[in-house]
N, CA and C atoms as a LAMMPS dump frame, in Angstrom:
ITEM: TIMESTEP
0
ITEM: NUMBER OF ATOMS
570
ITEM: BOX BOUNDS ff ff ff
-5.0000000000000000e+02 5.0000000000000000e+02
-5.0000000000000000e+02 5.0000000000000000e+02
-5.0000000000000000e+02 5.0000000000000000e+02
ITEM: ATOMS id mol type element x y z
1 1 1 N 410.902 -93.12 74.5
2 1 2 C 411.117 -91.739 74.191
3 1 3 C 411.054 -90.964 75.512
4 2 1 N 411.98 -90.026 75.692
5 2 2 C 412.047 -89.265 76.932
6 2 3 C 411.988 -87.772 76.632
7 3 1 N 411.117 -87.074 77.374
8 3 2 C 410.992 -85.621 77.289
9 3 3 C 411.135 -85.053 78.696
10 4 1 N 411.501 -83.806 78.779
11 4 2 C 411.543 -83.135 80.082
12 4 3 C 410.664 -81.892 79.99
13 5 1 N 409.601 -81.881 80.819
14 5 2 C 408.653 -80.771 80.811
15 5 3 C 408.538 -80.243 82.242
16 6 1 N 408.936 -78.983 82.438
17 6 2 C 408.825 -78.316 83.747
18 6 3 C 409.411 -79.164 84.874
19 7 1 N 410.631 -79.622 84.701
20 7 2 C 411.356 -80.425 85.694
21 7 3 C 410.743 -81.796 85.961
22 8 1 N 409.896 -82.246 85.047
23 8 2 C 409.292 -83.576 85.151
24 8 3 C 409.741 -84.39 83.945
25 9 1 N 410.303 -85.568 84.203
26 9 2 C 410.688 -86.463 83.113
27 9 3 C 409.457 -87.213 82.623
28 10 1 N 409.223 -87.159 81.335
29 10 2 C 408.101 -87.859 80.725
30 10 3 C 408.663 -88.956 79.83
31 11 1 N 408.352 -90.207 80.189
32 11 2 C 408.785 -91.357 79.408
33 11 3 C 407.568 -91.948 78.711
34 12 1 N 407.673 -92.111 77.397
35 12 2 C 406.58 -92.709 76.629
36 12 3 C 407.147 -93.935 75.926
37 13 1 N 406.578 -95.089 76.25
38 13 2 C 407.035 -96.329 75.625
39 13 3 C 406.642 -96.388 74.163
40 14 1 N 407.545 -96.915 73.341
41 14 2 C 407.256 -97.006 71.908
42 14 3 C 406.066 -97.914 71.62
43 15 1 N 405.898 -98.964 72.435
44 15 2 C 404.753 -99.851 72.241
45 15 3 C 403.449 -99.119 72.545
46 16 1 N 403.474 -98.184 73.503
47 16 2 C 402.278 -97.381 73.803
48 16 3 C 401.956 -96.45 72.635
49 17 1 N 402.986 -95.847 72.061
50 17 2 C 402.793 -94.972 70.904
51 17 3 C 402.223 -95.764 69.727
52 18 1 N 402.775 -96.956 69.497
53 18 2 C 402.301 -97.794 68.397
54 18 3 C 400.844 -98.212 68.608
55 19 1 N 400.5 -98.595 69.825
56 19 2 C 399.119 -99.015 70.11
57 19 3 C 398.148 -97.844 69.948
58 20 1 N 398.516 -96.676 70.482
59 20 2 C 397.63 -95.505 70.351
60 20 3 C 397.455 -95.106 68.891
61 21 1 N 398.529 -95.17 68.123
62 21 2 C 398.459 -94.826 66.702
63 21 3 C 397.539 -95.795 65.958
64 22 1 N 397.697 -97.083 66.23
65 22 2 C 396.858 -98.087 65.571
66 22 3 C 395.389 -97.884 65.909
67 23 1 N 395.098 -97.635 67.181
68 23 2 C 393.707 -97.435 67.591
69 23 3 C 393.123 -96.189 66.935
70 24 1 N 393.895 -95.116 66.898
71 24 2 C 393.408 -93.879 66.276
72 24 3 C 393.186 -94.048 64.776
73 25 1 N 394.056 -94.81 64.121
74 25 2 C 393.886 -95.046 62.689
75 25 3 C 392.667 -95.908 62.385
76 26 1 N 392.344 -96.815 63.284
77 26 2 C 391.212 -97.714 63.066
78 26 3 C 389.886 -97.117 63.532
79 27 1 N 389.942 -96.011 64.243
80 27 2 C 388.739 -95.369 64.76
81 27 3 C 387.997 -94.667 63.62
82 28 1 N 386.807 -95.148 63.307
83 28 2 C 386.071 -94.617 62.161
84 28 3 C 385.21 -93.412 62.491
85 29 1 N 384.718 -93.336 63.722
86 29 2 C 383.798 -92.237 64.039
87 29 3 C 384.381 -91.251 65.058
88 30 1 N 385.686 -91.254 65.217
89 30 2 C 386.413 -90.298 66.062
90 30 3 C 385.976 -90.288 67.516
91 31 1 N 385.537 -91.414 68.041
92 31 2 C 385.174 -91.493 69.45
93 31 3 C 386.381 -91.774 70.329
94 32 1 N 387.351 -92.484 69.804
95 32 2 C 388.51 -92.87 70.605
96 32 3 C 389.314 -91.651 71.032
97 33 1 N 389.368 -90.631 70.206
98 33 2 C 390.124 -89.427 70.559
99 33 3 C 389.547 -88.789 71.814
100 34 1 N 388.218 -88.827 71.982
101 34 2 C 387.6 -88.282 73.194
102 34 3 C 387.932 -89.142 74.417
103 35 1 N 388.059 -90.439 74.2
104 35 2 C 388.459 -91.336 75.3
105 35 3 C 389.908 -91.072 75.702
106 36 1 N 390.783 -90.881 74.719
107 36 2 C 392.18 -90.554 75.021
108 36 3 C 392.28 -89.227 75.772
109 37 1 N 391.517 -88.245 75.344
110 37 2 C 391.529 -86.95 76.029
111 37 3 C 391.03 -87.077 77.469
112 38 1 N 389.995 -87.889 77.682
113 38 2 C 389.49 -88.114 79.039
114 38 3 C 390.557 -88.782 79.902
115 39 1 N 391.287 -89.741 79.324
116 39 2 C 392.344 -90.428 80.072
117 39 3 C 393.505 -89.486 80.393
118 40 1 N 393.87 -88.645 79.436
119 40 2 C 394.961 -87.687 79.667
120 40 3 C 394.563 -86.695 80.757
121 41 1 N 393.356 -86.18 80.687
122 41 2 C 392.886 -85.241 81.716
123 41 3 C 392.78 -85.922 83.081
124 42 1 N 392.419 -87.19 83.091
125 42 2 C 392.36 -87.959 84.335
126 42 3 C 393.733 -87.988 85.007
127 43 1 N 394.744 -88.342 84.232
128 43 2 C 396.112 -88.406 84.781
129 43 3 C 396.615 -87.023 85.185
130 44 1 N 396.265 -86.01 84.415
131 44 2 C 396.648 -84.642 84.782
132 44 3 C 395.962 -84.208 86.075
133 45 1 N 394.77 -84.754 86.349
134 45 2 C 394.093 -84.493 87.618
135 45 3 C 394.909 -85.015 88.799
136 46 1 N 395.502 -86.203 88.625
137 46 2 C 396.389 -86.743 89.671
138 46 3 C 397.606 -85.837 89.861
139 47 1 N 398.212 -85.429 88.745
140 47 2 C 399.404 -84.571 88.811
141 47 3 C 399.06 -83.234 89.464
142 48 1 N 397.942 -82.648 89.09
143 48 2 C 397.52 -81.371 89.679
144 48 3 C 397.348 -81.497 91.193
145 49 1 N 396.697 -82.572 91.641
146 49 2 C 396.517 -82.765 93.08
147 49 3 C 397.855 -82.993 93.778
148 50 1 N 398.783 -83.652 93.113
149 50 2 C 400.118 -83.827 93.699
150 50 3 C 400.77 -82.467 93.91
151 51 1 N 400.676 -81.619 92.911
152 51 2 C 401.269 -80.288 93.014
153 51 3 C 400.574 -79.458 94.095
154 52 1 N 399.238 -79.537 94.166
155 52 2 C 398.489 -78.797 95.185
156 52 3 C 398.785 -79.295 96.599
157 53 1 N 399.111 -80.583 96.724
158 53 2 C 399.431 -81.165 98.034
159 53 3 C 400.912 -81.029 98.382
160 54 1 N 401.675 -80.388 97.505
161 54 2 C 403.095 -80.184 97.774
162 54 3 C 403.974 -81.394 97.518
163 55 1 N 403.477 -82.342 96.746
164 55 2 C 404.255 -83.539 96.401
165 55 3 C 404.917 -83.288 95.053
166 56 1 N 406.239 -83.38 95.006
167 56 2 C 406.98 -83.119 93.775
168 56 3 C 406.906 -84.32 92.836
169 57 1 N 406.428 -84.082 91.624
170 57 2 C 406.356 -85.126 90.602
171 57 3 C 407.726 -85.247 89.949
172 58 1 N 408.32 -86.414 90.043
173 58 2 C 409.639 -86.637 89.464
174 58 3 C 409.538 -87.112 88.013
175 59 1 N 408.629 -88.07 87.765
176 59 2 C 408.538 -88.64 86.416
177 59 3 C 407.141 -89.174 86.154
178 60 1 N 406.785 -89.188 84.887
179 60 2 C 405.533 -89.791 84.436
180 60 3 C 405.91 -90.786 83.347
181 61 1 N 405.466 -92.012 83.518
182 61 2 C 405.777 -93.067 82.549
183 61 3 C 404.49 -93.565 81.902
184 62 1 N 404.39 -93.369 80.593
185 62 2 C 403.258 -93.884 79.824
186 62 3 C 403.703 -95.172 79.172
187 63 1 N 403.124 -96.271 79.648
188 63 2 C 403.48 -97.574 79.114
189 63 3 C 402.271 -98.166 78.401
190 64 1 N 402.453 -99.329 77.832
191 64 2 C 401.376 -99.944 77.056
192 64 3 C 400.135 -100.188 77.9
193 65 1 N 400.307 -100.63 79.132
194 65 2 C 399.156 -101.015 79.935
195 65 3 C 398.844 -100.085 81.104
196 66 1 N 399.681 -99.098 81.366
197 66 2 C 399.368 -98.211 82.48
198 66 3 C 400.166 -96.918 82.417
199 67 1 N 399.823 -96.018 83.328
200 67 2 C 400.538 -94.754 83.495
201 67 3 C 401.045 -94.75 84.93
202 68 1 N 402.33 -94.507 85.097
203 68 2 C 402.942 -94.486 86.425
204 68 3 C 403.456 -93.078 86.692
205 69 1 N 402.959 -92.474 87.772
206 69 2 C 403.409 -91.141 88.173
207 69 3 C 404.28 -91.32 89.406
208 70 1 N 405.54 -90.941 89.295
209 70 2 C 406.496 -91.128 90.385
210 70 3 C 406.753 -89.814 91.105
211 71 1 N 406.793 -89.893 92.435
212 71 2 C 407.047 -88.723 93.269
213 71 3 C 408.376 -88.902 94.005
214 72 1 N 408.905 -87.784 94.487
215 72 2 C 410.156 -87.842 95.246
216 72 3 C 409.965 -88.495 96.612
217 73 1 N 408.843 -88.224 97.258
218 73 2 C 408.606 -88.795 98.575
219 73 3 C 407.143 -89.212 98.695
220 74 1 N 406.885 -90.071 99.685
221 74 2 C 405.534 -90.577 99.879
222 74 3 C 404.639 -89.49 100.463
223 75 1 N 403.434 -89.355 99.939
224 75 2 C 402.505 -88.342 100.471
225 75 3 C 401.901 -88.792 101.803
226 76 1 N 401.356 -87.842 102.524
227 76 2 C 400.649 -88.161 103.76
228 76 3 C 399.358 -88.902 103.415
229 77 1 N 398.691 -89.42 104.446
230 77 2 C 397.431 -90.137 104.231
231 77 3 C 396.417 -89.249 103.515
232 78 1 N 396.215 -88.036 104.018
233 78 2 C 395.236 -87.115 103.436
234 78 3 C 395.613 -86.759 101.996
235 79 1 N 396.901 -86.476 101.771
236 79 2 C 397.355 -86.13 100.421
237 79 3 C 397.187 -87.309 99.47
238 80 1 N 397.449 -88.523 99.956
239 80 2 C 397.312 -89.714 99.123
240 80 3 C 395.858 -89.902 98.687
241 81 1 N 394.917 -89.669 99.6
242 81 2 C 393.493 -89.774 99.265
243 81 3 C 393.118 -88.71 98.23
244 82 1 N 393.556 -87.477 98.462
245 82 2 C 393.243 -86.386 97.522
246 82 3 C 393.852 -86.636 96.141
247 83 1 N 395.087 -87.101 96.11
248 83 2 C 395.766 -87.383 94.844
249 83 3 C 395.043 -88.494 94.091
250 84 1 N 394.659 -89.544 94.818
251 84 2 C 393.954 -90.662 94.195
252 84 3 C 392.623 -90.221 93.611
253 85 1 N 391.917 -89.344 94.317
254 85 2 C 390.607 -88.879 93.856
255 85 3 C 390.705 -87.758 92.81
256 86 1 N 391.9 -87.189 92.623
257 86 2 C 392.08 -86.083 91.686
258 86 3 C 391.684 -86.413 90.257
259 87 1 N 392.052 -87.586 89.788
260 87 2 C 391.726 -87.984 88.422
261 87 3 C 390.233 -88.145 88.206
262 88 1 N 389.58 -88.812 89.161
263 88 2 C 388.136 -89.027 89.077
264 88 3 C 387.402 -87.691 89.162
265 89 1 N 387.851 -86.806 90.059
266 89 2 C 387.214 -85.489 90.207
267 89 3 C 387.295 -84.695 88.912
268 90 1 N 388.448 -84.741 88.251
269 90 2 C 388.6 -84.031 86.972
270 90 3 C 387.66 -84.617 85.924
271 91 1 N 387.55 -85.944 85.873
272 91 2 C 386.636 -86.567 84.906
273 91 3 C 385.189 -86.163 85.156
274 92 1 N 384.768 -86.163 86.412
275 92 2 C 383.388 -85.767 86.725
276 92 3 C 383.16 -84.29 86.426
277 93 1 N 384.146 -83.451 86.704
278 93 2 C 384.027 -82.024 86.419
279 93 3 C 383.87 -81.779 84.917
280 94 1 N 384.719 -82.434 84.115
281 94 2 C 384.63 -82.265 82.664
282 94 3 C 383.343 -82.867 82.106
283 95 1 N 382.869 -83.964 82.682
284 95 2 C 381.6 -84.537 82.235
285 95 3 C 380.472 -83.545 82.474
286 96 1 N 380.503 -82.906 83.627
287 96 2 C 379.482 -81.913 83.97
288 96 3 C 379.561 -80.683 83.059
289 97 1 N 380.783 -80.215 82.806
290 97 2 C 380.961 -79.034 81.968
291 97 3 C 380.666 -79.292 80.492
292 98 1 N 380.987 -80.487 80.022
293 98 2 C 380.835 -80.797 78.597
294 98 3 C 379.464 -81.351 78.226
295 99 1 N 378.694 -81.789 79.217
296 99 2 C 377.38 -82.37 78.922
297 99 3 C 376.473 -81.422 78.128
298 100 1 N 376.4 -80.133 78.498
299 100 2 C 375.55 -79.238 77.69
300 100 3 C 376.061 -79.048 76.26
301 101 1 N 377.36 -79.236 76.055
302 101 2 C 377.952 -79.049 74.726
303 101 3 C 377.706 -80.266 73.855
304 102 1 N 378.082 -81.45 74.377
305 102 2 C 377.949 -82.666 73.586
306 102 3 C 378.025 -83.892 74.487
307 103 1 N 377.018 -84.728 74.41
308 103 2 C 377.02 -85.974 75.178
309 103 3 C 378.156 -86.884 74.708
310 104 1 N 378.475 -86.843 73.419
311 104 2 C 379.533 -87.667 72.838
312 104 3 C 380.887 -87.333 73.469
313 105 1 N 381.099 -86.08 73.823
314 105 2 C 382.361 -85.637 74.418
315 105 3 C 382.343 -85.833 75.935
316 106 1 N 381.177 -85.686 76.567
317 106 2 C 381.076 -85.789 78.028
318 106 3 C 381.073 -87.235 78.517
319 107 1 N 380.485 -88.139 77.743
320 107 2 C 380.323 -89.52 78.182
321 107 3 C 381.634 -90.236 78.521
322 108 1 N 382.707 -90.097 77.737
323 108 2 C 383.954 -90.769 78.128
324 108 3 C 384.48 -90.321 79.499
325 109 1 N 384.283 -89.053 79.834
326 109 2 C 384.708 -88.566 81.149
327 109 3 C 383.887 -89.228 82.254
328 110 1 N 382.587 -89.278 82.066
329 110 2 C 381.716 -89.888 83.061
330 110 3 C 382.028 -91.375 83.219
331 111 1 N 382.162 -92.067 82.108
332 111 2 C 382.439 -93.506 82.141
333 111 3 C 383.785 -93.796 82.798
334 112 1 N 384.804 -93.017 82.444
335 112 2 C 386.132 -93.236 83.025
336 112 3 C 386.133 -92.933 84.517
337 113 1 N 385.427 -91.894 84.922
338 113 2 C 385.347 -91.559 86.339
339 113 3 C 384.677 -92.655 87.142
340 114 1 N 383.537 -93.136 86.668
341 114 2 C 382.815 -94.207 87.364
342 114 3 C 383.638 -95.487 87.37
343 115 1 N 384.204 -95.83 86.216
344 115 2 C 384.997 -97.051 86.097
345 115 3 C 386.18 -97.033 87.064
346 116 1 N 386.854 -95.892 87.183
347 116 2 C 388.022 -95.812 88.056
348 116 3 C 387.67 -95.894 89.53
349 117 1 N 386.416 -95.734 89.886
350 117 2 C 386.008 -95.869 91.286
351 117 3 C 385.81 -97.319 91.712
352 118 1 N 385.809 -98.255 90.758
353 118 2 C 385.677 -99.668 91.12
354 118 3 C 386.838 -100.08 92.031
355 119 1 N 386.547 -100.821 93.113
356 119 2 C 387.609 -101.199 94.049
357 119 3 C 388.44 -102.378 93.542
358 120 1 N 389.158 -102.13 92.461
359 120 2 C 389.984 -103.173 91.842
360 120 3 C 391.429 -102.699 91.774
361 121 1 N 392.352 -103.641 91.882
362 121 2 C 393.754 -103.296 91.752
363 121 3 C 393.979 -102.581 90.426
364 122 1 N 394.88 -101.641 90.409
365 122 2 C 395.249 -100.846 89.234
366 122 3 C 394.264 -99.728 88.926
367 123 1 N 393.159 -99.656 89.648
368 123 2 C 392.216 -98.562 89.471
369 123 3 C 392.247 -97.678 90.717
370 124 1 N 391.753 -96.464 90.59
371 124 2 C 391.775 -95.529 91.711
372 124 3 C 390.97 -96.034 92.901
373 125 1 N 389.846 -96.679 92.649
374 125 2 C 389.048 -97.242 93.739
375 125 3 C 389.808 -98.295 94.519
376 126 1 N 390.591 -99.113 93.819
377 126 2 C 391.425 -100.117 94.483
378 126 3 C 392.53 -99.476 95.299
379 127 1 N 393.109 -98.415 94.754
380 127 2 C 394.163 -97.714 95.496
381 127 3 C 393.577 -97.038 96.732
382 128 1 N 392.387 -96.497 96.606
383 128 2 C 391.712 -95.875 97.745
384 128 3 C 391.425 -96.916 98.831
385 129 1 N 390.941 -98.079 98.429
386 129 2 C 390.708 -99.174 99.374
387 129 3 C 392.016 -99.567 100.069
388 130 1 N 393.078 -99.638 99.295
389 130 2 C 394.391 -99.986 99.849
390 130 3 C 394.864 -98.937 100.864
391 131 1 N 394.674 -97.667 100.554
392 131 2 C 395.081 -96.585 101.461
393 131 3 C 394.368 -96.726 102.808
394 132 1 N 393.046 -96.94 102.765
395 132 2 C 392.277 -97.04 104.006
396 132 3 C 392.586 -98.33 104.759
397 133 1 N 392.805 -99.423 104.042
398 133 2 C 393.107 -100.69 104.714
399 133 3 C 394.495 -100.678 105.339
400 134 1 N 395.447 -100.019 104.704
401 134 2 C 396.805 -99.947 105.253
402 134 3 C 396.836 -99.288 106.628
403 135 1 N 395.86 -98.431 106.899
404 135 2 C 395.779 -97.755 108.195
405 135 3 C 395.425 -98.723 109.329
406 136 1 N 394.659 -99.78 109.008
407 136 2 C 394.11 -100.635 110.065
408 136 3 C 394.553 -102.098 109.996
409 137 1 N 394.999 -102.538 108.833
410 137 2 C 395.283 -103.962 108.665
411 137 3 C 396.726 -104.186 108.225
412 138 1 N 397.15 -105.425 108.314
413 138 2 C 398.506 -105.783 107.899
414 138 3 C 398.614 -105.728 106.375
415 139 1 N 399.835 -105.582 105.854
416 139 2 C 400.011 -105.58 104.388
417 139 3 C 399.49 -106.868 103.741
418 140 1 N 399.637 -107.998 104.432
419 140 2 C 399.169 -109.275 103.891
420 140 3 C 397.641 -109.287 103.779
421 141 1 N 396.956 -108.829 104.839
422 141 2 C 395.487 -108.782 104.815
423 141 3 C 394.996 -107.82 103.738
424 142 1 N 395.679 -106.695 103.601
425 142 2 C 395.321 -105.725 102.56
426 142 3 C 395.476 -106.334 101.176
427 143 1 N 396.598 -107.019 100.952
428 143 2 C 396.869 -107.632 99.649
429 143 3 C 395.834 -108.696 99.3
430 144 1 N 395.5 -109.543 100.258
431 144 2 C 394.508 -110.598 100.022
432 144 3 C 393.14 -109.986 99.724
433 145 1 N 392.758 -108.98 100.512
434 145 2 C 391.465 -108.326 100.311
435 145 3 C 391.39 -107.679 98.932
436 146 1 N 392.465 -107.008 98.508
437 146 2 C 392.484 -106.381 97.187
438 146 3 C 392.358 -107.404 96.071
439 147 1 N 393.041 -108.531 96.215
440 147 2 C 392.954 -109.566 95.181
441 147 3 C 391.541 -110.155 95.1
442 148 1 N 390.962 -110.431 96.264
443 148 2 C 389.607 -110.994 96.287
444 148 3 C 388.602 -109.988 95.723
445 149 1 N 388.706 -108.74 96.149
446 149 2 C 387.792 -107.7 95.664
447 149 3 C 387.929 -107.536 94.155
448 150 1 N 389.156 -107.55 93.671
449 150 2 C 389.387 -107.431 92.224
450 150 3 C 388.72 -108.577 91.483
451 151 1 N 388.89 -109.791 91.991
452 151 2 C 388.284 -110.957 91.343
453 151 3 C 386.764 -110.862 91.376
454 152 1 N 386.204 -110.434 92.52
455 152 2 C 384.748 -110.333 92.678
456 152 3 C 384.16 -109.343 91.67
457 153 1 N 384.872 -108.267 91.397
458 153 2 C 384.369 -107.272 90.429
459 153 3 C 384.737 -107.633 88.99
460 154 1 N 385.874 -108.303 88.812
461 154 2 C 386.353 -108.613 87.463
462 154 3 C 385.527 -109.716 86.797
463 155 1 N 385.115 -110.707 87.553
464 155 2 C 384.35 -111.817 86.977
465 155 3 C 383.022 -111.349 86.356
466 156 1 N 382.193 -110.573 87.073
467 156 2 C 380.966 -110.091 86.413
468 156 3 C 381.239 -109.113 85.269
469 157 1 N 382.309 -108.324 85.399
470 157 2 C 382.656 -107.383 84.337
471 157 3 C 383.018 -108.135 83.056
472 158 1 N 383.792 -109.194 83.191
473 158 2 C 384.176 -109.989 82.026
474 158 3 C 382.967 -110.74 81.459
475 159 1 N 382.122 -111.246 82.328
476 159 2 C 380.904 -111.935 81.887
477 159 3 C 379.998 -110.977 81.12
478 160 1 N 379.843 -109.765 81.646
479 160 2 C 379.026 -108.751 80.958
480 160 3 C 379.644 -108.39 79.608
481 161 1 N 380.973 -108.292 79.554
482 161 2 C 381.647 -107.997 78.294
483 161 3 C 381.41 -109.071 77.251
484 162 1 N 381.475 -110.325 77.676
485 162 2 C 381.221 -111.438 76.763
486 162 3 C 379.757 -111.446 76.319
487 163 1 N 378.839 -111.174 77.241
488 163 2 C 377.412 -111.116 76.919
489 163 3 C 377.124 -110.02 75.893
490 164 1 N 377.69 -108.834 76.121
491 164 2 C 377.485 -107.712 75.197
492 164 3 C 378.036 -108.053 73.814
493 165 1 N 379.223 -108.66 73.775
494 165 2 C 379.82 -109.036 72.49
495 165 3 C 378.954 -110.052 71.751
496 166 1 N 378.496 -111.074 72.442
497 166 2 C 377.696 -112.113 71.797
498 166 3 C 376.345 -111.583 71.312
499 167 1 N 375.758 -110.652 72.06
500 167 2 C 374.452 -110.114 71.663
501 167 3 C 374.551 -109.022 70.604
502 168 1 N 375.624 -108.272 70.614
503 168 2 C 375.745 -107.2 69.622
504 168 3 C 376.471 -107.664 68.367
505 169 1 N 377.391 -108.603 68.55
506 169 2 C 378.168 -109.09 67.418
507 169 3 C 379.367 -108.217 67.082
508 170 1 N 379.481 -107.046 67.7
509 170 2 C 380.596 -106.155 67.367
510 170 3 C 381.136 -105.365 68.563
511 171 1 N 380.37 -105.189 69.634
512 171 2 C 380.799 -104.349 70.75
513 171 3 C 381.667 -105.156 71.712
514 172 1 N 382.948 -105.027 71.567
515 172 2 C 383.91 -105.797 72.35
516 172 3 C 384.65 -104.935 73.374
517 173 1 N 384.236 -103.692 73.564
518 173 2 C 384.981 -102.769 74.426
519 173 3 C 385.04 -103.227 75.883
520 174 1 N 383.934 -103.682 76.457
521 174 2 C 383.924 -104.12 77.852
522 174 3 C 384.771 -105.374 78.041
523 175 1 N 384.765 -106.246 77.055
524 175 2 C 385.591 -107.447 77.125
525 175 3 C 387.073 -107.073 77.056
526 176 1 N 387.428 -106.127 76.217
527 176 2 C 388.815 -105.682 76.123
528 176 3 C 389.267 -105.023 77.433
529 177 1 N 388.39 -104.238 78.041
530 177 2 C 388.721 -103.607 79.327
531 177 3 C 388.955 -104.679 80.385
532 178 1 N 388.146 -105.726 80.389
533 178 2 C 388.32 -106.821 81.345
534 178 3 C 389.655 -107.525 81.134
535 179 1 N 389.983 -107.787 79.886
536 179 2 C 391.264 -108.435 79.576
537 179 3 C 392.421 -107.525 79.976
538 180 1 N 392.266 -106.239 79.724
539 180 2 C 393.262 -105.243 80.128
540 180 3 C 393.495 -105.305 81.637
541 181 1 N 392.431 -105.376 82.419
542 181 2 C 392.565 -105.44 83.879
543 181 3 C 393.212 -106.747 84.334
544 182 1 N 392.924 -107.835 83.643
545 182 2 C 393.566 -109.112 83.966
546 182 3 C 395.069 -109.023 83.697
547 183 1 N 395.435 -108.437 82.558
548 183 2 C 396.86 -108.266 82.232
549 183 3 C 397.538 -107.403 83.289
550 184 1 N 396.886 -106.31 83.692
551 184 2 C 397.447 -105.455 84.742
552 184 3 C 397.607 -106.211 86.047
553 185 1 N 396.639 -107.036 86.365
554 185 2 C 396.695 -107.829 87.593
555 185 3 C 397.903 -108.765 87.584
556 186 1 N 398.131 -109.43 86.451
557 186 2 C 399.289 -110.312 86.347
558 186 3 C 400.603 -109.538 86.381
559 187 1 N 400.632 -108.391 85.729
560 187 2 C 401.853 -107.565 85.739
561 187 3 C 402.158 -107.048 87.128
562 188 1 N 401.146 -106.663 87.893
563 188 2 C 401.358 -106.161 89.256
564 188 3 C 401.824 -107.273 90.183
565 189 1 N 401.328 -108.492 89.963
566 189 2 C 401.712 -109.616 90.822
567 189 3 C 403.122 -110.11 90.53
568 190 1 N 403.648 -109.761 89.353
569 190 2 C 405.024 -110.137 89.024
570 190 3 C 405.963 -109.169 89.712
């Protein structure tokens, strides 16, 4: 599905719509909607920083496993750092603002902000690591370091997810996030 909003093309994959609909229908205590809102605000934080840095947003693609924001030209080093941190900054700001109102509403922002700071491929922390490494190291060294760092963080994350699932009998969210990151890793390597 394609929309045009303020000279920005917005593409939403049908599989993403189907997955979001299924998750929302299965959500019994309305917590997932707050997670979706935190994710949307996170991505809007990136877009806002792009606009503030003078980078023209050409298109936004919402796919099943990721969100891709495309620009007309590559940002400068400083702008790239600010844009990368824009999503996390928005999540932390909303967590701070919403905490007095409701912990249930603030927690997804805090969790998403912290999670996105992990230095793993496909996350903002990984992109930040890549930005800084590209300044000093070869693309090959950067790529190897990102893969190793991702594996180093992904293995304990997946182990913790499995541990939580086995001990709780029902909490599979961390395990699903780990599997999601593995799928993203394979998709990026293709």
